[in-house]
C-alpha positions in Angstrom: -171.3 8.3 167.4 -174.5 10.4 168.3 -178.0 10.1 166.5 -180.1 13.0 167.4 -183.7 11.9 166.4 -186.6 14.3 165.8 -190.0 13.4 165.2 -191.7 15.8 162.6 -194.5 18.1 164.3 -198.1 17.1 164.5 -200.3 17.0 161.7 -204.2 16.8 161.0 -204.2 13.2 160.0 -202.0 12.7 163.2 -204.3 14.6 165.6 -207.7 12.3 164.0 -205.8 9.1 164.9 -205.0 8.3 161.4 -202.1 5.8 160.3 -200.3 8.7 158.2 -197.6 6.6 156.7 -196.7 7.7 153.2 -199.5 10.5 153.0 -197.5 13.6 152.1 -199.0 16.4 154.8 -198.2 19.2 156.1 -197.4 19.7 159.8 -200.1 21.5 161.5 -199.9 24.7 163.2 -199.9 22.8 166.6 -197.0 20.6 164.9 -195.1 24.2 164.1 -195.4 25.4 167.9 -194.1 21.8 169.1 -190.6 22.3 166.8 -190.5 25.8 167.8 -190.5 24.0 171.5 -187.4 22.5 170.8 -185.6 24.6 168.5 -183.5 26.1 170.9 -182.3 22.8 172.1 -181.4 21.7 168.7 -179.5 25.0 167.4 -177.0 25.2 170.2 -175.2 21.8 169.0 -173.3 21.2 165.9 -173.5 18.4 163.6 -171.6 17.0 160.8 -174.9 15.2 159.1 -178.3 16.3 159.1 -180.5 13.8 157.4 -184.1 14.2 156.7 -187.1 11.9 155.5 -188.3 12.7 151.7 -192.0 13.6 153.3 -193.5 16.9 153.4 -194.1 17.1 157.3 -190.6 16.3 157.8 -188.9 18.9 155.5 -190.9 21.7 156.8 -190.2 20.3 160.5 -186.6 20.3 159.3 -186.8 23.9 157.5 -187.9 25.5 161.2 -184.7 24.1 162.9 -181.9 24.0 159.8 -180.8 25.6 156.7 -179.3 22.8 154.8 -179.9 19.0 155.0 -179.8 15.6 152.7 -182.6 13.6 152.0 -182.3 9.7 152.7 -185.3 7.9 151.2 -184.8 5.2 154.0 -186.3 7.8 156.5 -189.7 7.6 155.4 -192.3 6.3 157.6 -193.9 2.8 157.0 -195.9 2.1 154.2 -199.6 1.1 155.5 -200.7 0.6 152.3 -204.5 -0.3 152.1 -204.8 1.1 155.7 -203.3 4.3 154.9 -205.1 7.4 156.1 -207.8 5.4 158.1 -208.2 5.0 162.1 -207.5 1.9 163.6 -211.6 1.7 164.0 -211.7 2.0 160.1 -209.1 -0.6 159.8 -211.1 -3.2 161.9 -214.6 -2.5 160.1 -213.2 -2.2 156.2 -210.5 -5.1 156.7 -211.0 -7.3 159.3 -208.8 -10.4 157.9 -205.8 -8.3 157.3 -206.1 -7.0 160.3 -206.1 -10.4 162.1 -203.0 -11.0 160.1 -201.1 -8.1 161.1 -202.1 -8.5 164.6 -200.6 -11.9 164.9 -198.1 -11.1 163.3 -197.0 -7.3 163.6 -193.3 -7.5 162.6 -193.2 -9.5 159.3 -197.0 -9.3 158.0 -196.5 -7.5 154.9 -199.8 -5.1 154.5 -201.5 -5.1 150.9 -200.0 -2.4 148.9 -197.5 -1.5 152.0 -194.9 -3.0 153.6 -194.0 -4.9 157.1 -192.3 -3.3 160.2 -189.1 -5.5 159.3 -188.7 -3.8 156.2 -188.8 -0.4 157.9 -186.4 -1.9 160.6 -184.2 -3.1 158.0 -183.9 -0.1 156.2 -183.4 1.7 159.3 -180.4 -0.6 160.4 -179.0 -0.1 156.8 -179.3 3.8 157.2 -177.6 4.0 160.8 -175.0 1.4 160.0 -174.1 3.8 156.5 -173.9 6.7 158.7 -172.1 5.6 161.8 -169.1 4.8 159.4 -169.2 8.5 158.1 -169.9 10.6 160.9 -169.5 11.3 164.9 -172.9 13.6 165.4 -176.0 13.7 163.4 -179.3 14.9 163.4 -182.1 13.1 161.6 -185.9 14.4 161.5 -188.2 11.5 160.7 -191.2 9.9 161.7 -192.5 7.9 164.9 -192.3 4.4 163.4 -188.3 4.8 161.9 -187.5 6.3 165.5 -189.1 3.4 167.1 -186.7 1.0 165.2 -184.1 2.5 165.8 -184.8 2.4 169.7 -185.8 -1.5 168.9 -182.0 -1.8 167.2 -180.5 -1.0 170.4 -182.3 -3.9 171.9 -181.5 -5.9 168.8 -184.9 -6.9 167.9 -187.9 -5.4 166.2 -189.9 -7.0 168.7 -189.4 -4.0 171.1 -191.1 -1.7 168.8 -194.4 -1.1 171.0 -192.3 -0.8 174.2 -191.3 3.0 172.9 -193.3 6.0 172.7 -192.3 8.7 170.5 -194.2 12.0 170.8 -194.5 14.6 168.0 -191.7 17.0 168.0 -189.9 15.0 170.6 -185.9 14.4 170.5 -184.5 11.0 171.2 -180.6 10.6 171.4 -178.9 7.0 170.7 -174.9 6.7 171.3 -172.9 4.1 169.8 -169.6 3.7 171.1 -166.8 0.5 171.5 -169.9 -1.9 170.0 -172.4 -0.5 172.5 -175.7 1.3 172.1 -177.1 3.8 174.3 -180.3 5.7 174.7 -180.5 8.9 176.2 -183.3 11.0 177.6 -184.0 14.1 175.9 
């Protein structure tokens, strides 16, 4: 089974270094350009399943690439709760105690009014397991956090999350065969 993961095009919040999470924002003109740049690499392949996060930026990205897709709630970006829409510097100033807890246990700490990385990892795992039982070749348009969870899953631990960089408009491919998982470069 092959999973091709596309990160949505850049948004204004992304360009400003803000935690975008569940903010339902549009992709920017720069983001549209990022997706146009990869379009030809996606269109010449066939997929027996296409899944997209329900957030606006991923649906706008998908609409630039394909005509039809299924929405899956598990593909949403992590909810940053009280940190939502802030830069890291703003979080440090406004929520120093919560930020300290987050830094001490970035996997299990549940951001107030948000979720933990572990919760995102678990729902990503559930999604991949479910679709791998039904499809051979899928396309997924989602968010950087979900893609990094999927990549961490290849190594069997959410602890690998910060070892990956996933650019806007990037293509990442994971293959699952004979009980093994592989990461392919775009």
